[in-house]
C-alpha positions as a LaTeX table, in Angstrom:
\begin{tabular}{lrrr}
\hline
Residue & $x$ (\AA) & $y$ (\AA) & $z$ (\AA) \\
\hline
Met1 & $-13.26$ & $-24.80$ & 3.14 \\
Lys2 & $-14.60$ & $-25.00$ & $-0.45$ \\
Leu3 & $-14.86$ & $-22.29$ & $-3.07$ \\
Glu4 & $-18.42$ & $-21.64$ & $-4.21$ \\
Arg5 & $-18.34$ & $-18.25$ & $-5.97$ \\
Val6 & $-16.02$ & $-15.41$ & $-6.81$ \\
Glu7 & $-17.45$ & $-11.99$ & $-7.75$ \\
Val8 & $-15.84$ & $-8.77$ & $-8.93$ \\
Val9 & $-17.48$ & $-5.48$ & $-7.87$ \\
His10 & $-16.26$ & $-2.55$ & $-9.91$ \\
Val11 & $-16.35$ & 0.68 & $-7.94$ \\
Glu12 & $-15.69$ & 4.30 & $-8.80$ \\
Ile13 & $-15.40$ & 6.69 & $-5.86$ \\
Pro14 & $-14.52$ & 10.39 & $-6.13$ \\
Leu15 & $-11.54$ & 11.64 & $-4.25$ \\
Val16 & $-11.96$ & 14.69 & $-2.03$ \\
Ala17 & $-9.23$ & 16.40 & $-4.01$ \\
Pro18 & $-7.04$ & 15.43 & $-7.03$ \\
Phe19 & $-3.89$ & 13.49 & $-6.05$ \\
Arg20 & $-0.90$ & 14.13 & $-8.23$ \\
Thr21 & 2.38 & 12.18 & $-8.36$ \\
Ser22 & 5.22 & 12.04 & $-10.82$ \\
Phe23 & 3.30 & 9.50 & $-12.94$ \\
Gly24 & $-0.09$ & 11.14 & $-13.12$ \\
Thr25 & $-3.11$ & 12.73 & $-11.42$ \\
Met26 & $-5.98$ & 10.79 & $-9.87$ \\
Thr27 & $-9.44$ & 12.22 & $-9.27$ \\
Thr28 & $-11.32$ & 9.02 & $-8.51$ \\
Lys29 & $-10.62$ & 5.61 & $-7.01$ \\
Asp30 & $-11.55$ & 3.38 & $-9.96$ \\
Thr31 & $-10.94$ & $-0.34$ & $-9.19$ \\
Phe32 & $-12.75$ & $-3.53$ & $-8.12$ \\
Leu33 & $-13.42$ & $-5.39$ & $-4.97$ \\
Leu34 & $-13.12$ & $-9.16$ & $-4.95$ \\
His35 & $-15.92$ & $-11.00$ & $-3.12$ \\
Val36 & $-15.18$ & $-14.65$ & $-2.32$ \\
Val37 & $-17.97$ & $-17.00$ & $-1.09$ \\
Thr38 & $-17.07$ & $-20.35$ & 0.47 \\
Asp39 & $-19.08$ & $-22.96$ & 2.22 \\
Thr40 & $-18.07$ & $-21.60$ & 5.61 \\
Ala41 & $-17.68$ & $-17.83$ & 5.26 \\
Glu42 & $-17.34$ & $-14.90$ & 2.83 \\
Gly43 & $-14.30$ & $-12.71$ & 2.24 \\
Trp44 & $-13.50$ & $-9.36$ & 0.68 \\
Ser45 & $-10.40$ & $-7.70$ & $-0.77$ \\
Glu46 & $-9.53$ & $-4.69$ & $-2.90$ \\
Phe47 & $-7.42$ & $-4.70$ & $-6.05$ \\
Ala48 & $-4.74$ & $-2.06$ & $-5.50$ \\
Ala49 & $-3.75$ & $-0.95$ & $-9.05$ \\
Asp50 & $-5.41$ & 1.56 & $-11.35$ \\
Pro51 & $-7.29$ & 1.49 & $-14.66$ \\
Glu52 & $-4.05$ & 2.34 & $-16.51$ \\
Pro53 & $-0.64$ & 0.65 & $-16.11$ \\
Leu54 & 1.24 & 3.82 & $-15.09$ \\
Tyr55 & 2.28 & 3.08 & $-11.48$ \\
Cys56 & 2.97 & $-0.54$ & $-12.32$ \\
Ser57 & 2.33 & $-3.06$ & $-15.11$ \\
Glu58 & $-0.94$ & $-4.27$ & $-13.71$ \\
Phe59 & $-4.25$ & $-2.63$ & $-14.36$ \\
Val60 & $-7.93$ & $-3.24$ & $-13.59$ \\
Ala61 & $-9.14$ & $-4.87$ & $-16.87$ \\
Gly62 & $-6.03$ & $-6.97$ & $-17.16$ \\
Ala63 & $-6.29$ & $-8.21$ & $-13.58$ \\
Glu64 & $-9.81$ & $-9.46$ & $-14.11$ \\
Ile65 & $-8.71$ & $-11.53$ & $-17.05$ \\
Val66 & $-5.72$ & $-12.97$ & $-15.17$ \\
Leu67 & $-8.01$ & $-13.87$ & $-12.21$ \\
Arg68 & $-10.67$ & $-15.44$ & $-14.39$ \\
Asp69 & $-8.62$ & $-17.32$ & $-16.88$ \\
Phe70 & $-5.43$ & $-18.25$ & $-14.96$ \\
Leu71 & $-5.50$ & $-17.83$ & $-11.18$ \\
Leu72 & $-9.04$ & $-19.04$ & $-10.25$ \\
Pro73 & $-8.89$ & $-22.28$ & $-12.24$ \\
Arg74 & $-5.77$ & $-23.27$ & $-10.28$ \\
Val75 & $-7.16$ & $-22.20$ & $-7.00$ \\
Ala76 & $-10.58$ & $-23.88$ & $-7.60$ \\
Ala77 & $-8.72$ & $-27.14$ & $-8.30$ \\
Leu78 & $-7.11$ & $-27.26$ & $-4.89$ \\
Pro79 & $-8.35$ & $-30.27$ & $-2.80$ \\
Val80 & $-8.40$ & $-27.96$ & 0.28 \\
Leu81 & $-8.95$ & $-24.22$ & 0.03 \\
Gly82 & $-6.70$ & $-22.17$ & 2.33 \\
Ala83 & $-4.67$ & $-18.99$ & 2.03 \\
Ala84 & $-1.39$ & $-20.86$ & 2.66 \\
His85 & $-2.07$ & $-23.04$ & $-0.40$ \\
Leu86 & $-2.68$ & $-20.24$ & $-2.88$ \\
Ala87 & 0.90 & $-19.04$ & $-3.58$ \\
Pro88 & 2.17 & $-22.51$ & $-4.53$ \\
Ala89 & $-0.89$ & $-23.00$ & $-6.71$ \\
Met90 & $-0.44$ & $-19.66$ & $-8.46$ \\
Glu91 & 3.41 & $-19.53$ & $-8.71$ \\
Lys92 & 3.61 & $-20.79$ & $-12.36$ \\
Ile93 & 1.81 & $-17.60$ & $-13.44$ \\
Lys94 & 4.55 & $-15.08$ & $-13.76$ \\
Gly95 & 4.11 & $-11.67$ & $-12.10$ \\
His96 & 0.63 & $-10.29$ & $-11.57$ \\
Glu97 & 1.30 & $-9.91$ & $-7.77$ \\
Met98 & $-1.58$ & $-7.49$ & $-7.25$ \\
Ala99 & $-4.08$ & $-9.84$ & $-8.80$ \\
Lys100 & $-2.67$ & $-12.72$ & $-6.74$ \\
Ala101 & $-2.84$ & $-10.50$ & $-3.62$ \\
Ala102 & $-6.50$ & $-9.71$ & $-4.19$ \\
Leu103 & $-7.42$ & $-13.37$ & $-4.39$ \\
Glu104 & $-5.28$ & $-14.47$ & $-1.45$ \\
Thr105 & $-6.53$ & $-11.62$ & 0.74 \\
Ala106 & $-10.23$ & $-12.46$ & 0.00 \\
Val107 & $-9.65$ & $-16.15$ & 0.71 \\
Leu108 & $-7.72$ & $-15.29$ & 3.90 \\
Asp109 & $-10.53$ & $-13.03$ & 5.01 \\
Ala110 & $-13.06$ & $-15.81$ & 4.59 \\
Glu111 & $-10.75$ & $-18.37$ & 6.25 \\
Leu112 & $-10.12$ & $-16.18$ & 9.33 \\
Arg113 & $-13.83$ & $-15.30$ & 9.59 \\
Ser114 & $-14.61$ & $-19.01$ & 9.74 \\
Tyr115 & $-12.11$ & $-19.40$ & 12.63 \\
Gly116 & $-13.33$ & $-16.32$ & 14.37 \\
Met117 & $-9.69$ & $-14.89$ & 14.19 \\
Ser118 & $-8.58$ & $-11.43$ & 13.26 \\
Leu119 & $-5.93$ & $-10.74$ & 10.65 \\
Ala120 & $-3.97$ & $-8.78$ & 13.30 \\
Thr121 & $-3.83$ & $-11.89$ & 15.50 \\
Tyr122 & $-2.95$ & $-14.07$ & 12.53 \\
Leu123 & $-0.10$ & $-11.83$ & 11.47 \\
Gly124 & 1.25 & $-11.28$ & 14.94 \\
Ser125 & 0.41 & $-7.62$ & 15.38 \\
Val126 & 1.73 & $-6.08$ & 18.66 \\
Arg127 & $-0.16$ & $-2.82$ & 18.82 \\
Glu128 & $-3.80$ & $-1.79$ & 19.29 \\
Arg129 & $-3.29$ & 1.37 & 17.26 \\
Val130 & $-0.66$ & 2.68 & 14.81 \\
Pro131 & 0.64 & 6.19 & 14.12 \\
Ala132 & $-0.71$ & 7.62 & 10.91 \\
Gly133 & 1.33 & 9.42 & 8.23 \\
Val134 & $-0.08$ & 11.20 & 5.23 \\
Ser135 & 1.10 & 11.43 & 1.65 \\
Val136 & 0.82 & 14.94 & 0.08 \\
Gly137 & 0.67 & 15.15 & $-3.68$ \\
Ile138 & 2.33 & 17.57 & $-6.00$ \\
Arg139 & 0.58 & 20.90 & $-5.99$ \\
Glu140 & 0.42 & 23.88 & $-8.35$ \\
Thr141 & 2.17 & 26.20 & $-5.97$ \\
Val142 & 4.33 & 26.00 & $-2.84$ \\
Ala143 & 1.76 & 28.07 & $-1.00$ \\
Ala144 & $-0.98$ & 25.52 & $-1.77$ \\
Leu145 & 1.29 & 22.75 & $-0.52$ \\
Leu146 & 2.03 & 24.57 & 2.73 \\
Asp147 & $-1.71$ & 24.95 & 3.26 \\
Asp148 & $-2.24$ & 21.19 & 2.75 \\
Val149 & 0.59 & 20.31 & 5.17 \\
Glu150 & $-0.78$ & 22.76 & 7.78 \\
Arg151 & $-4.24$ & 21.26 & 7.56 \\
Tyr152 & $-2.96$ & 17.68 & 7.91 \\
Leu153 & $-0.82$ & 18.54 & 10.91 \\
Ala154 & $-3.85$ & 20.24 & 12.50 \\
Glu155 & $-5.78$ & 17.03 & 11.94 \\
Gly156 & $-3.14$ & 15.16 & 13.91 \\
Tyr157 & $-0.99$ & 13.31 & 11.34 \\
Val158 & 2.40 & 12.54 & 12.81 \\
Arg159 & 4.50 & 12.26 & 9.65 \\
Ile160 & 4.37 & 14.10 & 6.32 \\
Lys161 & 5.40 & 12.54 & 2.98 \\
Leu162 & 5.87 & 14.85 & 0.00 \\
Lys163 & 5.62 & 13.65 & $-3.55$ \\
Ile164 & 8.53 & 15.03 & $-5.60$ \\
Glu165 & 9.67 & 15.06 & $-9.21$ \\
Pro166 & 12.37 & 17.00 & $-11.19$ \\
Gly167 & 11.48 & 20.69 & $-10.85$ \\
Trp168 & 9.41 & 20.02 & $-7.71$ \\
Asp169 & 11.83 & 18.95 & $-4.98$ \\
Leu170 & 14.24 & 21.26 & $-3.20$ \\
Glu171 & 11.95 & 24.31 & $-3.15$ \\
Pro172 & 8.88 & 22.57 & $-1.66$ \\
Val173 & 10.95 & 20.58 & 0.82 \\
Arg174 & 12.79 & 23.67 & 2.01 \\
Ala175 & 9.52 & 25.60 & 2.35 \\
Val176 & 7.99 & 22.86 & 4.53 \\
Arg177 & 11.09 & 22.62 & 6.73 \\
Glu178 & 11.26 & 26.32 & 7.20 \\
Arg179 & 7.54 & 26.64 & 7.93 \\
Phe180 & 7.04 & 23.63 & 10.22 \\
Gly181 & 10.48 & 23.17 & 11.78 \\
Ala182 & 13.27 & 20.61 & 12.00 \\
Asp183 & 11.36 & 18.29 & 14.36 \\
Leu184 & 8.62 & 17.43 & 11.88 \\
Pro185 & 9.08 & 13.83 & 10.64 \\
Leu186 & 9.38 & 14.46 & 6.89 \\
Gln187 & 10.13 & 12.19 & 3.99 \\
Val188 & 9.87 & 12.39 & 0.19 \\
Asp189 & 8.72 & 9.96 & $-2.55$ \\
Ala190 & 9.96 & 10.29 & $-6.14$ \\
Asn191 & 8.12 & 7.29 & $-7.65$ \\
Thr192 & 11.18 & 6.47 & $-9.88$ \\
Ala193 & 11.29 & 10.04 & $-11.42$ \\
Tyr194 & 15.12 & 10.50 & $-11.27$ \\
Thr195 & 18.26 & 8.87 & $-12.64$ \\
Leu196 & 21.66 & 8.25 & $-11.19$ \\
Ala197 & 22.89 & 11.34 & $-13.10$ \\
Asp198 & 20.75 & 13.36 & $-10.63$ \\
Ala199 & 22.75 & 12.11 & $-7.60$ \\
Glu200 & 24.41 & 15.44 & $-6.86$ \\
His201 & 21.06 & 17.21 & $-7.07$ \\
Leu202 & 19.39 & 14.66 & $-4.77$ \\
Arg203 & 22.30 & 14.94 & $-2.30$ \\
Arg204 & 21.16 & 18.55 & $-1.68$ \\
Leu205 & 18.14 & 17.00 & 0.09 \\
Asp206 & 20.48 & 15.81 & 2.88 \\
Glu207 & 20.39 & 19.28 & 4.47 \\
Phe208 & 16.73 & 18.92 & 5.36 \\
Gly209 & 17.05 & 15.98 & 7.77 \\
Leu210 & 14.64 & 13.75 & 5.96 \\
Leu211 & 13.53 & 10.37 & 7.30 \\
Leu212 & 14.13 & 8.86 & 3.87 \\
Ile213 & 13.84 & 9.30 & 0.13 \\
Glu214 & 11.53 & 6.71 & $-1.44$ \\
Glu215 & 12.26 & 4.94 & $-4.82$ \\
Pro216 & 14.17 & 7.82 & $-6.42$ \\
Leu217 & 15.43 & 5.76 & $-9.44$ \\
Asp218 & 14.12 & 3.28 & $-11.89$ \\
Glu219 & 12.38 & 0.31 & $-10.24$ \\
Asn220 & 14.23 & $-2.96$ & $-10.00$ \\
Asn221 & 17.59 & $-1.26$ & $-10.38$ \\
Leu222 & 19.13 & $-2.26$ & $-7.04$ \\
Tyr223 & 22.67 & $-1.46$ & $-8.31$ \\
Ala224 & 21.89 & 2.11 & $-9.10$ \\
His225 & 20.07 & 2.57 & $-5.77$ \\
Ala226 & 23.17 & 1.20 & $-4.00$ \\
Arg227 & 25.41 & 3.63 & $-5.91$ \\
Leu228 & 23.05 & 6.48 & $-5.03$ \\
Gln229 & 22.93 & 5.44 & $-1.35$ \\
Gln230 & 26.76 & 5.70 & $-1.17$ \\
Arg231 & 26.42 & 9.42 & $-2.08$ \\
Leu232 & 23.49 & 10.33 & 0.18 \\
Ala233 & 23.24 & 10.72 & 3.97 \\
Thr234 & 19.49 & 10.43 & 3.59 \\
Pro235 & 18.37 & 6.80 & 3.79 \\
Val236 & 17.08 & 5.35 & 0.54 \\
Cys237 & 13.80 & 3.50 & 0.87 \\
Leu238 & 12.63 & 1.04 & $-1.81$ \\
Asp239 & 9.01 & 0.52 & $-2.76$ \\
Glu240 & 8.39 & $-0.49$ & $-6.42$ \\
Ser241 & 11.66 & $-2.44$ & $-6.60$ \\
Leu242 & 10.83 & $-4.99$ & $-3.82$ \\
His243 & 8.49 & $-7.72$ & $-5.13$ \\
Asn244 & 9.15 & $-10.28$ & $-2.45$ \\
Ala245 & 11.31 & $-11.17$ & 0.56 \\
Arg246 & 14.11 & $-12.39$ & $-1.68$ \\
Asp247 & 14.37 & $-8.91$ & $-3.35$ \\
Thr248 & 14.36 & $-7.40$ & 0.06 \\
Ala249 & 17.19 & $-9.49$ & 1.33 \\
Ser250 & 19.19 & $-8.68$ & $-1.84$ \\
Ala251 & 18.57 & $-4.95$ & $-1.58$ \\
Ile252 & 19.64 & $-4.89$ & 2.11 \\
Ala253 & 22.77 & $-6.98$ & 1.40 \\
Met254 & 23.75 & $-4.45$ & $-1.38$ \\
Asp255 & 22.98 & $-1.48$ & 0.78 \\
Ala256 & 20.53 & $-0.36$ & $-1.88$ \\
Cys257 & 18.05 & 0.59 & 0.87 \\
Arg258 & 18.10 & 1.47 & 4.54 \\
Ala259 & 14.32 & 1.49 & 4.93 \\
Val260 & 11.58 & $-0.72$ & 3.42 \\
Asn261 & 8.06 & 0.30 & 2.29 \\
Val262 & 6.02 & $-2.90$ & 2.24 \\
Lys263 & 2.81 & $-2.83$ & 0.25 \\
Pro264 & 1.01 & $-6.19$ & 0.59 \\
Ala265 & $-0.54$ & $-5.87$ & $-2.88$ \\
Arg266 & 2.85 & $-5.28$ & $-4.53$ \\
Val267 & 4.43 & $-8.41$ & $-3.05$ \\
Gly268 & 1.49 & $-10.77$ & $-3.71$ \\
Gly269 & $-0.42$ & $-10.60$ & $-0.42$ \\
Tyr270 & $-0.11$ & $-10.41$ & 3.34 \\
Leu271 & 1.69 & $-13.74$ & 3.77 \\
Glu272 & 4.61 & $-12.52$ & 1.64 \\
Ala273 & 4.35 & $-9.05$ & 3.14 \\
Arg274 & 4.92 & $-10.61$ & 6.58 \\
Arg275 & 8.01 & $-12.38$ & 5.21 \\
Val276 & 9.29 & $-9.05$ & 3.74 \\
His277 & 8.79 & $-7.47$ & 7.23 \\
Asp278 & 10.61 & $-10.37$ & 8.91 \\
Val279 & 13.68 & $-10.10$ & 6.61 \\
Ala280 & 14.05 & $-6.39$ & 7.09 \\
His281 & 13.34 & $-6.57$ & 10.82 \\
Ala282 & 16.01 & $-9.33$ & 11.26 \\
His283 & 18.54 & $-7.01$ & 9.68 \\
Gly284 & 17.58 & $-3.98$ & 11.75 \\
Val285 & 16.09 & $-2.13$ & 8.73 \\
Pro286 & 12.95 & $-0.10$ & 9.65 \\
Val287 & 9.70 & $-0.98$ & 7.86 \\
Trp288 & 6.62 & 0.95 & 7.17 \\
Cys289 & 3.31 & 0.10 & 5.46 \\
Gly290 & 2.69 & 1.97 & 2.22 \\
Gly291 & $-0.63$ & 2.89 & 0.71 \\
Met292 & $-2.44$ & 2.84 & $-2.63$ \\
Leu293 & $-5.30$ & 5.30 & $-1.79$ \\
Glu294 & $-7.30$ & 2.32 & $-0.52$ \\
Thr295 & $-10.91$ & 2.34 & 0.58 \\
Gly296 & $-11.62$ & 0.84 & 3.99 \\
Ile297 & $-11.53$ & $-2.67$ & 2.45 \\
Gly298 & $-7.86$ & $-2.22$ & 1.69 \\
Arg299 & $-6.99$ & 0.10 & 4.61 \\
Ala300 & $-8.19$ & $-2.33$ & 7.34 \\
Pro301 & $-5.73$ & $-5.14$ & 6.60 \\
Asn302 & $-2.91$ & $-2.58$ & 6.02 \\
Leu303 & $-3.40$ & $-1.39$ & 9.66 \\
Ala304 & $-2.87$ & $-4.97$ & 10.88 \\
Leu305 & 0.34 & $-5.19$ & 9.04 \\
Ala306 & 1.39 & $-1.78$ & 10.25 \\
Ala307 & 1.04 & $-3.03$ & 13.83 \\
Leu308 & 3.84 & $-5.66$ & 13.38 \\
Pro309 & 6.98 & $-5.15$ & 15.58 \\
Gly310 & 9.31 & $-4.15$ & 12.79 \\
Cys311 & 7.04 & $-1.39$ & 11.49 \\
Thr312 & 8.74 & 1.38 & 13.39 \\
Leu313 & 8.04 & 4.22 & 10.98 \\
Pro314 & 4.59 & 5.74 & 10.47 \\
Gly315 & 2.97 & 4.45 & 7.33 \\
Asp316 & 0.55 & 5.86 & 4.74 \\
Thr317 & $-2.38$ & 4.56 & 6.82 \\
Ser318 & $-4.35$ & 7.72 & 6.64 \\
Ala319 & $-7.89$ & 8.22 & 7.81 \\
Ser320 & $-10.77$ & 7.65 & 5.41 \\
Ser321 & $-11.46$ & 11.38 & 5.10 \\
Arg322 & $-8.05$ & 11.92 & 3.62 \\
Tyr323 & $-9.22$ & 10.56 & 0.32 \\
Phe324 & $-13.01$ & 10.03 & 0.44 \\
Ala325 & $-16.01$ & 12.03 & 1.61 \\
Glu326 & $-17.68$ & 8.67 & 2.19 \\
Asp327 & $-15.84$ & 5.37 & 2.49 \\
Leu328 & $-17.12$ & 1.98 & 1.44 \\
Thr329 & $-16.85$ & 0.83 & 5.10 \\
Glu330 & $-17.34$ & 2.46 & 8.44 \\
Pro331 & $-14.82$ & 5.29 & 8.29 \\
Phe332 & $-11.44$ & 5.06 & 9.86 \\
Val333 & $-11.07$ & 8.19 & 12.07 \\
Leu334 & $-7.80$ & 9.68 & 13.31 \\
Val335 & $-7.48$ & 9.96 & 17.06 \\
Asp336 & $-4.42$ & 11.62 & 18.56 \\
Gly337 & $-2.52$ & 10.92 & 15.34 \\
His338 & $-3.31$ & 7.18 & 15.38 \\
Leu339 & $-5.77$ & 4.74 & 13.78 \\
Pro340 & $-7.13$ & 1.62 & 15.54 \\
Val341 & $-6.15$ & $-1.81$ & 14.40 \\
Pro342 & $-9.29$ & $-3.85$ & 13.55 \\
Arg343 & $-9.74$ & $-6.80$ & 15.86 \\
Ser344 & $-12.96$ & $-8.36$ & 14.46 \\
Pro345 & $-12.61$ & $-11.65$ & 12.56 \\
Gly346 & $-10.91$ & $-11.59$ & 9.17 \\
Ile347 & $-9.90$ & $-8.11$ & 7.90 \\
Gly348 & $-12.22$ & $-6.67$ & 10.41 \\
Val349 & $-14.56$ & $-4.71$ & 8.07 \\
Glu350 & $-16.95$ & $-5.31$ & 5.17 \\
Pro351 & $-18.62$ & $-2.94$ & 2.71 \\
Leu352 & $-21.68$ & $-1.00$ & 3.78 \\
Pro353 & $-24.44$ & $-2.32$ & 1.42 \\
Arg354 & $-26.06$ & 1.09 & 0.72 \\
Val355 & $-22.77$ & 2.83 & 0.06 \\
Leu356 & $-21.46$ & $-0.05$ & $-2.06$ \\
Arg357 & $-24.54$ & 0.02 & $-4.28$ \\
Arg358 & $-24.15$ & 3.76 & $-4.89$ \\
Phe359 & $-20.51$ & 3.53 & $-5.97$ \\
Thr360 & $-20.79$ & 0.25 & $-7.95$ \\
Arg361 & $-20.49$ & 0.43 & $-11.69$ \\
Glu362 & $-20.81$ & $-3.30$ & $-12.40$ \\
Arg363 & $-20.91$ & $-6.65$ & $-10.66$ \\
Arg364 & $-19.83$ & $-9.88$ & $-12.43$ \\
Asp365 & $-19.19$ & $-13.46$ & $-11.41$ \\
Leu366 & $-15.72$ & $-14.76$ & $-12.26$ \\
Tyr367 & $-16.32$ & $-18.25$ & $-10.88$ \\
Val368 & $-19.36$ & $-20.23$ & $-9.83$ \\
Thr369 & $-19.39$ & $-23.91$ & $-8.84$ \\
\hline
\end{tabular}
């Protein structure tokens, strides 16, 4: 397989409602798709980060520069183009996992399409459909939050995740528990909003029987998370702190986490995400697939990952309608609380040309032979 062209397609898609977390509020999905053309097939991927470096250090404009000036020249120089060869070719470029993931995923999509193989088969997925959880952002009032949760449960979601921050934690969690009962699978996500000095406050969440508390402290501080876990009955789950399988092994050995959120973009792509899964699964630590408000281009491969045997907790693999009135692909629709795992070659979907044109801000070639 030979690389012929790489194109970035900048898209801006309105969300059906603002999505607020501890680090900001989103009203649109503003990112780019990466379109790779080879001599045998074409591939697509979605860059996961945002226009501003608030969730992580990467951002849209910066990723385009890194791809154009540093990653693509190394990949284009490979004697044989294949997804398995990309990580070694790109490893001298420090960080930029999300940019690397976008390139690896698009190449992998093209490669698998040329074989007629689905990503689910390639990764070793064991389910035809996966249970879907939903992430509920911070709201203005508890009453508004309860309305949101009630609507999502009526739609069939099997797990609720509440975003929390200092001043918005105990009261909303208690209200959801009291309203919807102790049997509701419920977890919280702090997005690094607390410090170890808040340990006694966070320990009060133990009374609510949560599945887990996600990334409560500063990212990459495994020691502090291990100290916190000693004081909590609620399992700590790491997200932003886990950049690869090595980090995952270290965190598990330190008891810094008892659940793992694997986001393929955060760890550099689906090949490393599979290794993160394997490390956690081998240690009996439950895994689930996180989300970045992806369009169908990002959601489809996440579903393949979420169908791996160690992914025993429902992930943030919501239906298209959770975020978008119209998705870039054929919509993913919730059925009995589950979403189907795509089985067509590659990631299993591609953009709908008419919809893509409407939401495209700009198209630009990054590489042409």
